Structures are given as C-alpha cells and as structure tokens.
C-alpha positions in Angstrom: 28.8 -47.9 -18.6 29.6 -45.1 -21.1 26.6 -43.1 -20.1 27.3 -43.6 -16.4 30.9 -42.5 -16.8 29.7 -39.4 -18.7 27.3 -38.4 -15.9 29.9 -38.9 -13.3 32.4 -36.8 -15.2 29.9 -34.0 -15.5 29.2 -33.9 -11.8 32.9 -34.3 -11.0 33.7 -31.3 -13.1 30.9 -29.2 -11.6 32.2 -30.0 -8.1 35.8 -29.0 -9.1 34.5 -25.7 -10.5 32.5 -25.1 -7.3 35.6 -25.8 -5.1 37.9 -23.6 -7.1 35.2 -21.0 -7.5 34.4 -20.8 -3.8 38.1 -20.2 -3.0 38.4 -17.5 -5.5 35.1 -15.9 -4.5 36.1 -15.8 -0.8 39.6 -14.4 -1.6 38.3 -11.6 -3.9 36.6 -8.3 -3.1 33.2 -9.6 -4.4 30.0 -8.4 -2.8 26.2 -8.5 -3.3 25.0 -6.8 -6.5 28.6 -5.9 -7.5 27.9 -7.0 -11.1 25.2 -4.4 -11.7 27.0 -1.8 -9.7 30.1 -2.3 -11.8 28.1 -2.0 -15.0 26.7 1.4 -13.7 30.3 2.6 -12.9 31.4 1.7 -16.4 28.4 2.9 -18.5 26.2 5.4 -16.5 27.1 9.0 -17.1 26.6 12.3 -15.4 23.1 13.7 -16.2 21.7 10.3 -17.3 18.1 9.3 -16.6 18.1 5.8 -15.0 15.1 3.5 -14.6 15.5 0.5 -12.3 12.9 -2.3 -12.4 13.4 -4.2 -9.1 15.0 -2.0 -6.5 16.0 -4.8 -4.1 17.8 -3.2 -1.1 18.6 0.0 -3.0 22.3 -0.6 -3.5 22.2 -0.3 -7.3 20.1 2.8 -7.0 22.7 4.5 -4.8 25.4 3.5 -7.3 23.4 4.9 -10.2 22.7 8.1 -8.3 26.4 8.7 -7.7 27.1 8.3 -11.4 24.3 10.7 -12.6 24.9 13.5 -10.2 22.4 16.3 -9.4 21.5 16.8 -13.0 20.5 13.2 -13.5 17.6 11.1 -12.1 17.0 7.6 -10.9 13.5 6.2 -11.0 12.9 2.9 -9.1 10.0 0.5 -9.4 9.8 -2.0 -6.5 7.0 -4.5 -6.0 7.6 -5.6 -2.4 6.2 -3.1 0.1 8.9 -3.8 2.7 11.7 -3.2 0.1 9.9 -0.2 -1.2 9.9 1.4 2.2 13.5 0.4 2.9 14.7 2.0 -0.4 12.8 5.2 0.3 14.3 5.5 3.8 17.7 4.6 2.6 17.6 7.3 -0.1 16.4 9.8 2.4 19.2 9.0 4.8 21.8 9.4 2.0 20.3 12.8 0.9 19.3 11.3 -2.5 15.6 11.9 -2.4 15.8 14.8 -4.8 17.7 12.7 -7.4 15.9 9.4 -6.9 12.2 8.5 -6.8 10.8 5.1 -5.8 7.4 3.7 -6.7 5.6 0.8 -5.2 4.9 -0.9 -8.5 5.4 -4.2 -10.4 6.4 -4.0 -14.1 5.4 -6.9 -16.2 4.2 -10.3 -14.8 4.2 -11.3 -11.1 6.8 -14.1 -11.2 9.0 -14.0 -8.1 8.3 -10.7 -6.3 9.9 -10.7 -2.9 10.7 -8.0 -0.3 7.2 -8.0 1.2 3.6 -7.8 0.1 2.8 -6.7 -3.5 -1.0 -6.7 -3.3 -1.2 -2.9 -3.2 1.5 -2.4 -5.8 0.7 -0.6 -9.0 0.8 -3.0 -12.0 2.6 -1.5 -15.0 2.9 -2.7 -18.5 6.4 -2.8 -20.0 5.1 -0.4 -22.5 4.5 2.2 -19.7 8.2 2.4 -18.8 9.4 6.0 -19.1 12.0 7.2 -21.5 15.5 6.8 -20.1 19.2 6.6 -20.9 19.9 3.6 -18.7 17.5 0.7 -18.0 18.3 -1.7 -15.2 16.3 -4.9 -15.0 16.6 -6.9 -11.8 13.1 -8.3 -11.7 13.4 -12.0 -11.0 12.2 -13.4 -14.3 10.0 -10.5 -15.6 12.9 -9.5 -17.8 11.6 -11.7 -20.6 8.2 -9.9 -20.9 9.7 -6.5 -20.4 12.3 -7.0 -23.2 9.6 -8.7 -25.4 7.3 -5.6 -25.2 9.9 -2.8 -24.7 8.9 0.4 -26.4 11.8 2.6 -25.4 15.4 2.7 -26.6 17.7 3.5 -23.8 21.4 3.9 -24.5 22.3 1.1 -22.1 20.3 -1.9 -20.8 21.6 -3.8 -17.8 19.9 -7.2 -17.1 20.2 -9.7 -14.3 19.2 -13.0 -15.9 17.3 -15.8 -14.1 17.1 -18.8 -16.5 15.6 -21.2 -13.9 12.6 -19.0 -13.6 12.0 -18.9 -17.4 10.4 -21.2 -20.0 12.7 -19.8 -22.7 16.2 -21.0 -23.5 19.0 -19.7 -21.2 20.4 -17.4 -24.0 17.1 -15.8 -24.8 17.9 -12.5 -23.2 21.2 -12.1 -25.0 19.6 -12.9 -28.3 16.7 -10.5 -27.6 19.1 -7.7 -26.9 20.8 -8.2 -30.2 17.4 -8.3 -31.9 16.6 -4.9 -30.3 19.8 -3.4 -31.8 22.1 -3.7 -28.8 25.7 -4.9 -28.5 26.7 -6.7 -25.3 29.8 -5.0 -23.8 29.9 -6.4 -20.2 29.3 -9.9 -18.8 29.8 -10.8 -15.2 28.6 -13.0 -12.3 26.3 -11.5 -9.7 29.4 -10.9 -7.6 31.1 -8.8 -10.2 33.7 -11.2 -11.5 34.0 -10.7 -15.3 33.3 -13.6 -17.7 33.7 -14.0 -21.4 31.0 -15.2 -23.9 31.7 -18.9 -23.4 31.7 -18.7 -19.6 28.5 -16.6 -19.8 26.7 -19.3 -21.8 28.0 -22.0 -19.4 26.9 -20.1 -16.3 23.4 -19.5 -17.9 23.0 -23.1 -18.8 24.0 -24.4 -15.4 21.8 -21.8 -13.7 18.9 -23.1 -15.7 19.5 -26.6 -14.4 20.7 -26.0 -10.8 19.6 -22.5 -9.9 22.5 -21.1 -7.9 25.9 -22.2 -9.2 29.4 -20.8 -9.8 32.3 -21.2 -12.2 35.9 -22.1 -11.5 36.9 -18.4 -11.6 34.5 -17.6 -8.8 31.7 -16.0 -10.9 28.3 -16.7 -9.3 24.8 -16.7 -10.7 22.7 -14.9 -11.6 24.5 -13.6 -14.7 24.7 -9.9 -15.3 24.9 -8.5 -18.9 25.1 -4.9 -20.0 24.4 -3.9 -23.6 24.7 -0.6 -25.5 22.6 0.6 -28.3 24.4 0.0 -31.6 24.3 3.4 -33.3 25.4 1.9 -36.6 22.4 -0.3 -37.0 
C-alpha cells in the first residue's frame, strides 16, 4: 500500500504541476524558442561571431543577427534540407545574408535530424567547429558528443538539452559545462520562463522520463541553459 500511495502521489503532483503550468504558460507572453532568444538578448554582443548548430526555423539566427549587428557574423549548420532552404530564404528576405551564412551540414552524430532530408548534408566533426564568441547548440541530442569533443572556447555556450534522447544522466550537460570551465548564468524552459537550479534539475529529470513536460510555473521542456567562460579559472 505504501508503494502504491507513493506512485499515486507522484502522478497527482505531476498533474497539478501541468494544470497550473498550462494556465501560466497560456497567460504569459511565451513563444517558440524564446528561451534561446532570451539568452542571446542577454549575452550576445555587438560584433560577436555566433555559431549555431541546428538552425531550426531560423528564429534564433535572426535574434543573434540583431544582436551582433553588421560587424558581427552568424554561421548556421542545419542538417535538414528543407529547413536549410527555409533559413536561407528567410535570411535573404530579412536582408541578413551578408551577416548570416547557412550550411547544409550535420555536426556530430545523426540522432534526431528533422526538417527534411539529410542524406546530402555535409558531416562535420565537433572538432571542426569554427572559432566563435557564442556557440548555440540546438541539435536534438548531438549536444553530448559536441561538448565531449569541443576544441574551441567561446565566451558563451547556449544549449537546448534533450535528456530523453541521451543515454547519459539528465544533468550531464550542466556538469560538462562546468568541467570545461563555464559558469551557468541562465536557465529557462523552452518558452523562456526562467527557472532556478532546483527547478532545472526537476525539469531535466521529468523530461528524461516523460519527454515533453512542464513545471507549475509554466516552464516547458526542453531546458535551455546558457553558460559563460569563467575567466578566473
């Protein structure tokens, strides 16, 4: 009976969190990719060189381009051919082709590439990533191998974490960033709602078990973390 009560209590608390979280999510100004966009707004500076692994629909590239200005650059690697073309067309329509360059390429392992066909995509090793000031990893599970074999030392690393796609523990990315000499300064849900360290661990743990999930404050998976290079180490 004790075990049954414990299981029921866990699921009851999860359902309460989802109920409250859904209400707060719907009543807020949250939007797709807001977590990464907010990190760029806080940490990306004029003139920075930004590298994005996993361009998605191009929203984060546009946000980064606005931050770096004409003297900066944004390099995007996108594995899906459809997404690659959409990003290229979007950047051209916004007049950002001189600031941004997009490449049909997969960095690291082929884990969950979406956005079209990747058969003709260039395959790059994490060691081939160019030097940059800001590294954004939104690559559906490949973040593990990229961080494991990273050879560059950007000032800021922004990571979207997908624990349900990974064999490692949910907190592996956070621990690896610290090992690399970084200090985590921003944590949020995918929708941009800020979370603290405890909520971050909880959201990562639940994401590992259930995939998509949210907390009572409305923060949704996947978790976004941003870390800055600790100059004192």
